[in-house]
DODOTI-666643 format. One record per residue: residue number from 1; residue in one letter; z, y, x of N, C-alpha, C, O, CB in turn. Coordinates in Angstrom, 1 decimal. Glycine has a CB too. Example, Ala and Ser with C-alpha at 12.3 -4.5 7.8 and 13.67 -1.06 7.14 Angstrom:
<rs>
R,1,A,7.8,-5.7,13.2,7.8,-4.5,12.3,7.8,-3.3,13.2,8.5,-3.3,14.2,9.0,-4.5,11.3
R,2,S,7.1,-2.2,12.8,7.1,-1.1,13.7,7.9,0.0,12.9,8.0,1.1,13.4,5.7,-0.6,14.1
</rs>
This chain:
<rs>
R,1,M,0.0,-1.2,0.8,0.0,0.0,0.0,0.0,1.2,0.9,0.8,1.3,1.8,1.2,0.0,-0.9
R,2,G,-0.9,2.2,0.6,-0.9,3.5,1.3,0.1,4.4,0.7,0.5,4.3,-0.5,-2.3,4.1,1.3
R,3,M,0.5,5.4,1.4,1.4,6.4,0.9,0.6,7.5,0.1,-0.5,7.9,0.5,2.2,7.1,2.1
R,4,I,1.2,7.9,-1.0,0.6,8.9,-1.8,1.3,10.2,-1.4,2.5,10.3,-1.5,0.8,8.6,-3.3
R,5,P,0.5,11.2,-0.9,1.1,12.5,-0.5,1.8,13.2,-1.7,1.3,13.2,-2.8,0.1,13.4,0.2
R,6,I,2.9,13.8,-1.4,3.6,14.6,-2.4,3.0,16.1,-2.2,3.0,16.6,-1.1,5.1,14.6,-2.2
R,7,F,2.6,16.6,-3.3,2.0,18.0,-3.3,2.8,18.9,-4.1,2.7,18.9,-5.3,0.6,17.9,-3.8
R,8,R,3.6,19.7,-3.5,4.5,20.7,-4.2,4.1,22.1,-3.7,4.6,22.5,-2.6,6.0,20.4,-4.0
R,9,P,3.3,22.8,-4.4,3.0,24.2,-3.9,4.2,25.1,-4.1,5.0,25.0,-5.1,1.8,24.7,-4.7
R,10,F,4.3,26.1,-3.3,5.3,27.1,-3.5,4.7,28.4,-2.8,3.9,28.4,-1.9,6.7,26.8,-2.9
R,11,C,5.2,29.5,-3.3,4.7,30.8,-2.9,5.9,31.5,-2.2,7.1,31.4,-2.7,4.2,31.6,-4.1
R,12,L,5.6,32.3,-1.2,6.7,32.9,-0.5,6.4,34.4,-0.2,5.3,34.7,0.3,7.0,32.2,0.8
R,13,M,7.3,35.2,-0.4,7.2,36.6,-0.1,8.5,37.2,0.3,9.5,36.9,-0.3,6.6,37.4,-1.3
R,14,L,8.5,37.9,1.4,9.7,38.5,1.9,9.8,40.0,1.7,8.8,40.7,1.9,9.9,38.2,3.4
R,15,L,10.9,40.5,1.2,11.1,41.9,1.1,11.9,42.4,2.3,12.8,41.6,2.8,11.9,42.2,-0.2
R,16,C,11.6,43.5,2.8,12.3,44.0,3.9,13.3,45.1,3.6,12.9,46.0,2.8,11.3,44.5,5.0
R,17,L,14.4,45.0,4.1,15.4,46.0,3.9,15.6,46.8,5.2,16.0,46.2,6.2,16.8,45.4,3.4
R,18,A,15.4,48.0,5.2,15.6,48.8,6.4,16.9,49.5,6.4,17.3,50.2,5.4,14.4,49.9,6.5
R,19,A,17.6,49.4,7.5,18.9,50.1,7.6,18.9,51.0,8.8,18.4,50.6,9.8,20.1,49.0,7.7
R,20,L,19.4,52.2,8.6,19.3,53.2,9.7,20.8,53.5,10.0,21.6,53.8,9.2,18.5,54.4,9.3
R,21,T,21.0,53.6,11.3,22.2,54.2,11.8,21.8,55.1,12.9,21.1,54.7,13.8,23.3,53.1,12.2
R,22,V,22.3,56.3,12.9,21.9,57.2,14.0,23.1,57.4,14.9,24.1,58.0,14.5,21.5,58.6,13.4
R,23,Q,23.0,56.8,16.1,24.1,56.9,17.0,23.6,57.1,18.4,22.8,56.3,18.9,24.9,55.5,17.0
R,24,P,23.9,58.3,19.0,23.4,58.5,20.3,24.1,57.5,21.3,25.3,57.1,21.0,23.7,59.9,20.8
R,25,A,23.4,57.1,22.3,24.0,56.2,23.2,25.1,56.8,24.0,25.0,58.1,24.2,22.9,55.6,24.2
R,26,P,26.0,56.1,24.5,27.1,56.7,25.3,26.5,57.3,26.6,25.5,56.8,27.1,28.2,55.6,25.7
R,27,N,27.0,58.4,27.0,26.4,59.1,28.2,27.5,59.1,29.3,28.7,58.9,29.0,25.9,60.5,27.9
R,28,A,27.0,59.4,30.5,27.9,59.4,31.6,29.0,60.4,31.5,30.1,60.2,32.0,27.1,59.6,32.9
R,29,L,28.7,61.6,31.0,29.7,62.7,30.9,30.8,62.3,30.0,32.0,62.7,30.2,29.0,64.0,30.5
R,30,A,30.5,61.6,28.9,31.5,61.2,28.0,32.5,60.2,28.6,33.7,60.1,28.2,30.9,60.5,26.7
R,31,Q,32.1,59.5,29.7,33.0,58.6,30.3,33.7,59.2,31.5,34.6,58.6,32.1,32.2,57.4,30.8
R,32,C,33.4,60.4,31.9,34.0,61.1,33.1,35.3,61.7,32.7,35.4,62.5,31.8,33.0,62.2,33.6
R,33,R,36.3,61.2,33.4,37.7,61.7,33.1,37.9,63.1,33.8,38.9,63.8,33.5,38.7,60.7,33.6
R,34,L,37.1,63.5,34.8,37.3,64.7,35.5,36.5,65.9,34.8,36.8,67.1,35.1,36.8,64.6,36.9
R,35,C,35.7,65.6,33.8,34.9,66.7,33.2,35.8,67.4,32.2,36.7,66.8,31.6,33.6,66.1,32.5
R,36,S,35.5,68.7,32.0,36.3,69.5,31.1,35.8,69.1,29.6,34.7,68.6,29.4,36.1,71.0,31.3
R,37,D,36.6,69.4,28.7,36.3,69.2,27.3,35.1,69.9,26.8,34.3,69.4,26.0,37.5,69.5,26.4
R,38,S,34.9,71.2,27.3,33.8,72.0,26.9,32.5,71.4,27.4,31.5,71.4,26.7,33.9,73.4,27.4
R,39,E,32.5,70.8,28.6,31.3,70.2,29.1,31.0,68.9,28.3,29.8,68.6,28.0,31.5,69.8,30.6
R,40,K,32.0,68.2,27.9,31.7,67.0,27.1,31.2,67.4,25.7,30.2,66.7,25.3,33.1,66.2,26.9
R,41,A,31.7,68.4,25.1,31.2,68.9,23.8,29.8,69.3,23.9,29.0,69.1,23.1,32.1,70.0,23.3
R,42,K,29.5,70.1,25.0,28.1,70.6,25.2,27.1,69.4,25.4,26.1,69.4,24.8,28.0,71.6,26.4
R,43,E,27.5,68.5,26.2,26.6,67.3,26.5,26.4,66.5,25.2,25.3,66.1,24.9,27.2,66.4,27.6
R,44,S,27.5,66.3,24.4,27.4,65.6,23.1,26.5,66.3,22.2,25.7,65.6,21.5,28.8,65.4,22.5
R,45,K,26.5,67.6,22.1,25.7,68.4,21.2,24.2,68.3,21.6,23.4,68.2,20.7,26.2,69.8,21.1
R,46,E,24.0,68.3,22.9,22.6,68.2,23.4,22.0,66.9,23.1,20.8,66.8,22.8,22.5,68.5,24.9
R,47,K,22.7,65.8,23.1,22.2,64.4,22.9,22.1,64.1,21.4,21.4,63.2,21.1,23.1,63.5,23.6
R,48,K,22.8,64.8,20.6,22.7,64.5,19.1,21.3,64.8,18.6,20.7,65.8,18.8,23.8,65.4,18.4
R,49,P,20.8,63.8,17.9,19.4,64.0,17.4,19.3,65.1,16.3,20.2,65.2,15.5,18.9,62.7,16.8
R,50,S,18.2,65.8,16.4,18.1,66.9,15.4,17.4,66.3,14.1,17.3,67.0,13.1,17.3,68.0,16.0
R,51,K,16.8,65.2,14.2,16.1,64.6,13.1,16.5,63.1,12.9,16.5,62.4,13.8,14.5,64.7,13.3
R,52,A,16.9,62.8,11.6,17.3,61.4,11.3,16.1,60.4,11.4,15.0,60.8,11.2,18.0,61.4,9.9
R,53,L,16.5,59.2,11.7,15.4,58.1,11.7,15.2,57.7,10.3,16.1,57.6,9.5,15.9,56.9,12.6
R,54,H,13.9,57.3,10.0,13.5,56.8,8.7,12.7,55.6,9.0,11.8,55.6,9.9,12.8,57.8,7.9
R,55,I,12.9,54.5,8.2,12.0,53.3,8.3,11.3,53.1,7.0,11.9,53.2,5.9,12.9,52.0,8.7
R,56,N,10.0,52.9,7.1,9.2,52.7,6.0,8.4,51.4,6.2,7.7,51.2,7.1,8.1,53.9,5.7
R,57,I,8.7,50.4,5.3,8.0,49.1,5.4,6.6,49.3,4.7,6.6,49.4,3.5,8.8,47.9,4.7
R,58,T,5.5,49.3,5.5,4.2,49.5,4.9,3.6,48.2,4.4,2.7,48.2,3.5,3.3,50.2,5.9
R,59,T,4.0,47.1,5.0,3.5,45.8,4.6,4.6,44.8,4.6,5.3,44.6,5.6,2.3,45.3,5.5
R,60,A,4.9,44.1,3.5,5.9,43.1,3.5,5.4,41.8,4.1,4.2,41.5,4.0,6.3,42.8,2.0
R,61,L,6.3,41.1,4.8,5.9,39.8,5.4,5.7,38.8,4.3,6.5,38.6,3.4,7.1,39.3,6.3
R,62,D,4.5,38.1,4.3,4.1,37.2,3.2,3.4,36.0,3.8,2.3,36.1,4.4,3.2,38.0,2.2
R,63,F,4.0,34.8,3.7,3.4,33.6,4.1,2.4,33.0,3.1,1.7,32.0,3.4,4.5,32.6,4.4
R,64,D,2.3,33.6,2.0,1.4,33.2,0.9,1.8,31.8,0.3,2.9,31.4,0.5,0.0,33.3,1.3
R,65,R,0.8,31.1,-0.3,1.0,29.9,-0.9,0.9,28.7,0.1,0.0,28.6,0.9,0.0,29.6,-2.0
R,66,L,1.9,27.8,0.0,2.0,26.7,0.9,2.2,25.4,0.1,2.7,25.5,-1.0,3.1,26.9,2.0
R,67,A,1.9,24.3,0.7,2.1,23.0,0.0,2.7,22.0,1.0,2.4,21.9,2.1,0.7,22.4,-0.5
R,68,L,3.7,21.3,0.5,4.4,20.2,1.2,3.6,19.0,0.9,3.3,18.6,-0.2,5.9,20.1,0.8
R,69,T,3.2,18.3,2.0,2.5,17.0,1.8,3.3,15.8,2.0,2.8,14.7,2.0,1.3,17.0,2.7
R,70,G,4.6,15.9,2.2,5.5,14.8,2.5,6.9,15.2,2.3,7.2,16.3,1.8,5.3,14.2,3.9
R,71,Q,7.9,14.3,2.5,9.3,14.5,2.3,10.0,15.2,3.4,11.1,15.8,3.2,9.9,13.2,2.1
R,72,S,9.5,15.2,4.6,10.2,15.8,5.7,10.1,17.3,5.9,10.8,17.9,6.8,9.9,15.1,7.0
R,73,G,9.2,17.9,5.2,9.0,19.4,5.4,8.2,19.8,6.6,7.5,18.9,7.2,10.3,20.0,5.4
R,74,G,8.4,21.0,7.0,7.6,21.5,8.2,7.9,22.9,8.4,8.8,23.5,7.8,6.2,21.3,8.0
R,75,E,7.1,23.5,9.3,7.3,24.9,9.7,6.0,25.6,9.7,4.9,25.0,10.0,7.9,25.0,11.1
R,76,V,6.0,26.9,9.4,4.8,27.8,9.4,5.2,29.0,10.3,6.3,29.6,10.0,4.4,28.2,8.0
R,77,E,4.4,29.3,11.3,4.7,30.4,12.1,3.6,31.5,11.8,2.4,31.2,11.8,4.7,30.0,13.6
R,78,L,4.1,32.7,11.6,3.2,33.8,11.4,3.3,34.8,12.6,4.3,35.4,12.8,3.5,34.6,10.0
R,79,D,2.2,34.8,13.3,2.1,35.6,14.6,1.9,37.1,14.3,0.9,37.4,13.6,1.0,35.1,15.5
R,80,P,2.8,38.0,14.7,2.6,39.4,14.4,1.5,40.1,15.2,1.0,41.1,14.8,3.9,40.1,14.7
R,81,Y,1.1,39.5,16.3,0.0,40.1,17.1,-1.4,39.9,16.5,-2.2,40.8,16.5,0.1,39.5,18.5
R,82,N,-1.6,38.7,16.0,-3.0,38.4,15.5,-3.0,38.1,14.0,-4.0,37.9,13.4,-3.6,37.3,16.3
R,83,G,-1.8,37.9,13.4,-1.7,37.6,11.9,-2.0,36.2,11.6,-2.1,35.9,10.4,-2.6,38.5,11.2
R,84,Q,-2.2,35.3,12.5,-2.6,33.9,12.2,-1.3,33.1,11.9,-0.2,33.3,12.4,-3.3,33.3,13.4
R,85,R,-1.6,32.1,11.1,-0.5,31.1,10.7,-0.8,29.8,11.5,-1.9,29.4,11.7,-0.5,30.8,9.2
R,86,N,0.3,29.2,12.0,0.3,27.9,12.7,1.2,27.0,11.9,2.4,27.4,11.6,0.7,28.0,14.2
R,87,F,0.8,25.8,11.7,1.5,24.8,10.9,2.0,23.7,11.8,1.3,23.2,12.6,0.7,24.3,9.7
R,88,R,3.3,23.2,11.5,3.8,22.0,12.1,4.5,21.2,11.1,5.2,21.7,10.2,4.8,22.4,13.3
R,89,G,4.3,19.9,11.1,5.0,19.0,10.1,4.1,18.8,8.9,2.9,18.9,8.9,6.3,19.6,9.7
R,90,E,4.8,18.6,7.8,4.1,18.2,6.5,4.0,19.4,5.6,4.4,19.4,4.4,4.8,17.1,5.8
R,91,V,3.4,20.5,6.1,3.2,21.7,5.3,1.8,22.2,5.6,1.3,22.2,6.7,4.3,22.8,5.6
R,92,E,1.1,22.7,4.5,-0.3,23.2,4.7,-0.4,24.5,3.9,0.3,24.7,2.9,-1.3,22.1,4.2
R,93,G,-1.4,25.3,4.3,-1.7,26.5,3.6,-2.7,26.2,2.5,-3.5,25.3,2.6,-2.2,27.6,4.6
R,94,L,-2.5,27.0,1.4,-3.5,26.8,0.3,-4.5,27.9,0.2,-5.0,28.2,-0.9,-2.7,26.7,-1.0
R,95,G,-4.7,28.6,1.3,-5.6,29.7,1.3,-4.9,31.0,0.9,-3.7,31.1,1.1,-6.8,29.5,0.4
R,96,G,-5.6,31.9,0.3,-5.0,33.1,-0.1,-4.9,34.1,1.0,-5.6,34.1,2.0,-3.6,32.9,-0.7
R,97,M,-3.9,35.1,0.9,-3.8,36.2,1.8,-2.4,36.2,2.3,-1.5,36.7,1.6,-4.2,37.5,1.2
R,98,W,-2.2,35.8,3.5,-0.9,35.9,4.2,-0.9,37.2,5.1,-2.0,37.6,5.5,-0.5,34.7,5.0
R,99,L,0.3,37.8,5.3,0.3,39.1,6.0,1.5,39.1,6.9,2.6,38.7,6.6,0.4,40.2,5.0
R,100,S,1.3,39.6,8.1,2.4,40.0,9.0,3.1,41.2,8.4,2.4,42.0,7.8,2.0,40.2,10.5
R,101,G,4.4,41.4,8.6,5.0,42.6,8.1,4.7,43.8,9.0,4.3,43.6,10.2,6.5,42.4,8.1
R,102,E,4.7,45.0,8.5,4.5,46.2,9.3,5.5,47.3,8.9,5.7,47.5,7.7,3.0,46.7,9.1
R,103,A,6.0,47.9,9.9,7.0,49.0,9.6,6.6,50.3,10.4,6.0,50.2,11.5,8.4,48.6,10.0
R,104,V,6.9,51.4,9.9,6.7,52.7,10.6,8.1,53.4,10.6,8.7,53.6,9.6,5.6,53.6,9.8
R,105,I,8.4,53.8,11.8,9.7,54.5,12.1,9.3,55.9,12.4,8.5,56.2,13.3,10.6,53.8,13.2
R,106,T,10.0,56.9,11.8,9.8,58.3,12.1,11.1,58.9,12.5,12.2,58.5,12.0,9.1,59.0,10.9
R,107,G,11.1,59.9,13.4,12.3,60.6,13.8,11.9,61.7,14.8,10.9,62.3,14.7,13.2,59.6,14.4
R,108,E,12.8,61.9,15.7,12.6,63.0,16.7,11.6,62.6,17.7,11.8,61.5,18.4,14.0,63.3,17.4
R,109,P,10.5,63.4,17.9,9.5,63.0,18.9,10.0,62.8,20.3,10.9,63.5,20.8,8.4,64.1,18.9
R,110,G,9.4,61.7,20.9,9.7,61.4,22.3,11.0,60.6,22.5,11.3,60.3,23.6,9.7,62.6,23.0
R,111,R,11.9,60.4,21.5,13.1,59.8,21.7,13.0,58.3,21.8,12.2,57.7,21.1,14.1,60.1,20.5
R,112,G,13.8,57.7,22.6,13.9,56.2,22.7,14.7,55.7,21.5,15.7,56.3,21.1,14.5,55.8,24.1
R,113,I,14.3,54.5,21.0,15.1,53.9,19.9,15.3,52.4,20.2,14.6,51.8,21.0,14.3,54.1,18.6
R,114,R,16.3,51.9,19.5,16.6,50.5,19.6,16.5,49.9,18.2,17.0,50.4,17.2,18.1,50.2,20.1
R,115,I,15.7,48.9,18.1,15.4,48.2,16.8,15.9,46.8,16.8,15.6,46.1,17.8,13.9,48.3,16.4
R,116,T,16.6,46.4,15.8,17.1,45.0,15.7,16.6,44.4,14.4,16.6,45.0,13.3,18.6,44.9,15.9
R,117,L,16.3,43.1,14.5,16.0,42.3,13.3,16.9,41.1,13.4,17.4,40.7,14.4,14.5,41.8,13.3
R,118,P,17.2,40.5,12.2,18.2,39.3,12.2,17.6,38.1,12.9,16.4,37.9,13.0,18.5,39.0,10.8
R,119,A,18.5,37.3,13.4,18.0,36.0,14.0,17.6,35.0,13.0,16.7,34.2,13.3,19.2,35.4,14.8
R,120,Q,18.1,35.1,11.8,17.7,34.1,10.7,17.9,34.8,9.4,18.9,35.6,9.2,18.6,32.9,10.8
R,121,V,17.1,34.4,8.4,17.2,34.9,7.0,17.0,33.8,6.1,16.1,33.0,6.3,16.1,36.0,6.7
R,122,T,17.9,33.6,5.1,17.8,32.6,4.2,17.0,33.1,3.0,17.3,34.1,2.4,19.2,32.1,3.7
R,123,L,16.0,32.3,2.6,15.1,32.7,1.4,15.5,31.8,0.3,15.8,30.6,0.5,13.6,32.6,1.8
R,124,R,15.5,32.3,-0.9,15.9,31.5,-2.1,14.8,31.6,-3.2,14.2,32.6,-3.3,17.2,32.0,-2.6
R,125,A,14.8,30.5,-3.9,13.9,30.4,-5.1,14.7,30.5,-6.3,15.9,30.1,-6.3,13.0,29.1,-5.0
R,126,P,14.2,30.9,-7.4,15.0,31.0,-8.7,15.6,29.7,-9.1,16.7,29.6,-9.7,14.1,31.5,-9.8
R,127,G,15.0,28.5,-8.8,15.5,27.2,-9.1,16.6,26.7,-8.2,17.1,25.6,-8.3,14.4,26.2,-9.2
R,128,G,17.0,27.5,-7.2,18.0,27.1,-6.3,17.6,26.6,-4.9,18.4,26.4,-4.0,18.8,26.1,-6.9
R,129,G,16.3,26.5,-4.7,15.7,26.0,-3.4,16.0,27.1,-2.3,16.1,28.3,-2.6,14.3,25.7,-3.5
R,130,K,16.0,26.6,-1.0,16.2,27.4,0.1,15.2,27.1,1.2,14.8,26.0,1.3,17.7,27.3,0.6
R,131,A,14.9,28.1,1.9,14.0,28.0,3.1,14.6,29.0,4.2,15.3,29.9,3.8,12.5,28.3,2.9
R,132,E,14.4,28.7,5.4,14.9,29.5,6.5,13.8,30.2,7.3,12.9,29.6,7.7,15.8,28.7,7.5
R,133,L,13.9,31.5,7.5,13.1,32.3,8.3,13.8,32.5,9.6,14.9,33.0,9.6,12.6,33.7,7.7
R,134,M,13.2,32.1,10.7,13.9,32.3,12.0,12.9,32.7,13.1,11.7,32.9,12.8,14.6,31.0,12.4
R,135,S,13.4,32.9,14.3,12.6,33.3,15.4,11.7,34.5,15.1,10.5,34.5,15.3,11.7,32.2,15.9
R,136,M,12.3,35.6,14.6,11.6,36.8,14.3,11.0,37.4,15.6,11.7,37.4,16.6,12.5,37.9,13.6
R,137,E,9.8,37.8,15.5,9.1,38.4,16.6,8.4,39.7,16.2,8.0,39.8,15.1,8.0,37.4,17.2
R,138,T,8.3,40.6,17.1,7.7,41.9,16.8,6.7,42.3,17.9,6.6,41.6,18.9,8.8,43.0,16.7
R,139,T,5.9,43.3,17.6,4.9,43.8,18.6,5.5,45.0,19.3,4.8,45.8,20.0,3.6,44.2,17.9
R,140,L,6.8,45.2,19.3,7.5,46.3,20.0,7.4,46.2,21.5,7.5,45.1,22.0,8.9,46.5,19.5
R,141,P,7.3,47.3,22.2,7.4,47.2,23.6,8.8,47.0,24.1,9.7,47.1,23.2,6.8,48.5,24.3
R,142,A,9.0,46.7,25.3,10.4,46.5,25.9,11.3,47.7,25.6,12.5,47.5,25.4,10.3,46.1,27.3
R,143,A,10.8,48.9,25.8,11.6,50.1,25.6,10.9,51.0,24.5,10.2,51.9,24.9,11.8,50.9,26.9
R,144,P,11.1,50.7,23.2,10.4,51.4,22.2,10.8,52.9,22.2,11.9,53.3,22.5,10.8,50.9,20.8
R,145,Q,9.8,53.7,22.0,10.0,55.2,22.0,9.0,55.8,20.9,7.9,55.4,20.7,9.7,55.8,23.4
R,146,L,9.6,56.8,20.2,8.7,57.5,19.2,7.7,58.3,20.0,8.0,58.9,21.0,9.6,58.4,18.3
R,147,D,6.5,58.4,19.4,5.4,59.2,20.1,5.6,60.7,19.9,6.7,61.1,19.4,4.1,58.8,19.5
R,148,A,4.6,61.5,20.4,4.7,62.9,20.3,4.8,63.5,18.9,5.3,64.6,18.7,3.5,63.5,21.0
R,149,T,4.4,62.7,17.9,4.5,63.1,16.5,5.8,62.5,15.8,6.0,62.8,14.7,3.3,62.7,15.7
R,150,G,6.6,61.8,16.6,7.8,61.2,16.1,7.6,59.9,15.3,8.4,59.6,14.4,8.5,62.2,15.2
R,151,R,6.6,59.2,15.6,6.3,57.9,14.9,6.2,56.7,15.8,5.8,56.8,17.0,4.9,58.1,14.1
R,152,L,6.5,55.6,15.3,6.3,54.3,16.0,6.0,53.2,14.9,6.8,53.0,14.0,7.6,53.9,16.8
R,153,T,4.9,52.6,15.1,4.4,51.5,14.1,4.5,50.2,14.8,4.1,50.1,16.0,3.0,51.8,13.6
R,154,F,5.0,49.2,14.2,5.1,47.8,14.8,4.9,46.8,13.7,5.2,47.0,12.5,6.4,47.6,15.5
R,155,A,4.4,45.6,14.1,4.3,44.5,13.2,5.4,43.5,13.5,5.9,43.5,14.6,2.9,43.8,13.4
R,156,F,5.7,42.6,12.5,6.7,41.6,12.7,6.3,40.3,12.0,5.6,40.3,11.0,8.1,42.0,12.3
R,157,G,6.7,39.2,12.5,6.5,37.9,12.0,7.6,36.9,12.3,8.7,37.4,12.7,5.1,37.3,12.5
R,158,G,7.4,35.6,12.1,8.5,34.7,12.4,8.1,33.3,12.0,6.9,33.0,11.7,9.7,35.1,11.6
R,159,R,9.0,32.4,12.1,8.8,31.0,11.8,9.6,30.6,10.6,10.8,30.8,10.5,9.2,30.1,13.0
R,160,L,8.9,30.0,9.6,9.5,29.6,8.3,9.7,28.1,8.3,8.7,27.3,8.6,8.6,30.0,7.1
R,161,R,10.9,27.6,8.1,11.2,26.2,8.0,11.5,25.8,6.6,12.4,26.4,5.9,12.5,25.8,8.9
R,162,V,10.7,24.9,6.0,10.9,24.4,4.7,11.2,22.9,4.7,10.7,22.2,5.5,9.7,24.7,3.8
R,163,D,12.0,22.4,3.8,12.3,21.0,3.7,11.5,20.3,2.6,10.8,21.0,1.9,13.9,20.8,3.5
R,164,G,11.7,19.0,2.5,10.9,18.3,1.6,11.2,18.5,0.1,10.5,18.0,-0.7,11.1,16.8,1.9
R,165,N,12.3,19.2,-0.2,12.7,19.5,-1.5,12.3,20.9,-2.0,12.7,21.3,-3.1,14.2,19.3,-1.7
R,166,A,11.6,21.6,-1.2,11.2,23.0,-1.5,10.1,23.1,-2.5,9.1,22.4,-2.5,10.8,23.7,-0.2
R,167,S,10.3,24.0,-3.5,9.3,24.4,-4.4,9.8,25.7,-5.1,11.0,25.9,-5.3,9.0,23.2,-5.5
R,168,G,8.8,26.5,-5.5,9.2,27.8,-6.2,8.7,29.0,-5.4,8.0,28.9,-4.4,10.7,27.8,-6.3
R,169,H,9.1,30.1,-6.0,8.7,31.4,-5.4,9.9,31.9,-4.6,10.9,32.3,-5.1,8.3,32.5,-6.5
R,170,Y,9.8,31.8,-3.2,10.9,32.2,-2.4,10.9,33.7,-2.0,9.8,34.2,-1.7,10.8,31.3,-1.1
R,171,R,12.0,34.2,-2.0,12.2,35.7,-1.6,13.4,35.8,-0.7,14.4,35.1,-0.8,12.3,36.6,-2.9
R,172,G,13.4,36.8,0.1,14.5,37.2,0.9,14.4,38.6,1.4,13.3,39.2,1.3,14.6,36.2,2.1
R,173,R,15.4,39.1,2.1,15.4,40.4,2.6,15.7,40.3,4.1,16.5,39.6,4.6,16.5,41.3,2.0
R,174,I,14.8,41.1,4.9,15.0,41.2,6.3,15.6,42.5,6.6,15.0,43.6,6.3,13.6,41.0,7.1
R,175,R,16.8,42.5,7.2,17.5,43.8,7.5,17.0,44.3,8.9,17.3,43.7,9.9,19.0,43.6,7.5
R,176,I,16.3,45.4,8.9,15.8,46.0,10.1,16.7,47.2,10.4,16.8,48.1,9.5,14.3,46.4,10.0
R,177,T,17.3,47.3,11.6,18.1,48.5,11.9,17.5,49.2,13.1,16.8,48.6,13.9,19.5,48.1,12.2
R,178,A,17.6,50.6,13.0,17.0,51.4,14.1,18.1,52.4,14.5,18.7,53.0,13.6,15.7,52.1,13.7
R,179,N,18.3,52.6,15.8,19.2,53.6,16.3,18.5,54.4,17.5,17.7,53.8,18.2,20.5,52.9,16.8
R,180,Y,18.9,55.6,17.6,18.5,56.3,18.8,19.2,55.8,20.0,20.3,55.3,19.9,18.8,57.9,18.7
R,181,E,18.5,55.7,21.1,19.1,55.3,22.4,19.9,56.4,23.0,20.6,56.3,24.0,18.1,54.9,23.4
</rs>
């Protein structure tokens, strides 16, 4: 007897939650015990950003429709650099339109920023199913900096792990934080 593949389509879309905290990085003068209070206050005022950071998610991360072909599940990786999906295990794409996420950060021109994404996000379906988004990856340079107009655009992707019991429309939130350096 041959095995009959199990075909359970499900659709996946991620919503992104952007969180902003504006914190200037600690500076050398703030740590100097010999500096006068007025010098510390002056240095702190000079480092304080004049413009708050804003994050706008222009494209939500979307793995589109997938099908499980067996009981053990599998993984789908969405590359933020080229937007391609790679499949491992018993999961296949059903066509459609999948998208890497894209964000635009605006703030004070020329300032360095620190951006963090979560290590893992749990996605849930209305029927109670769960999937895990992990290994988030971005197109950010090693030392991100806002350009002369105060903008920085980057793409993000990750690896989605689904198990053999997954079905439904999965959703989750990716918390992206940005701080001035």
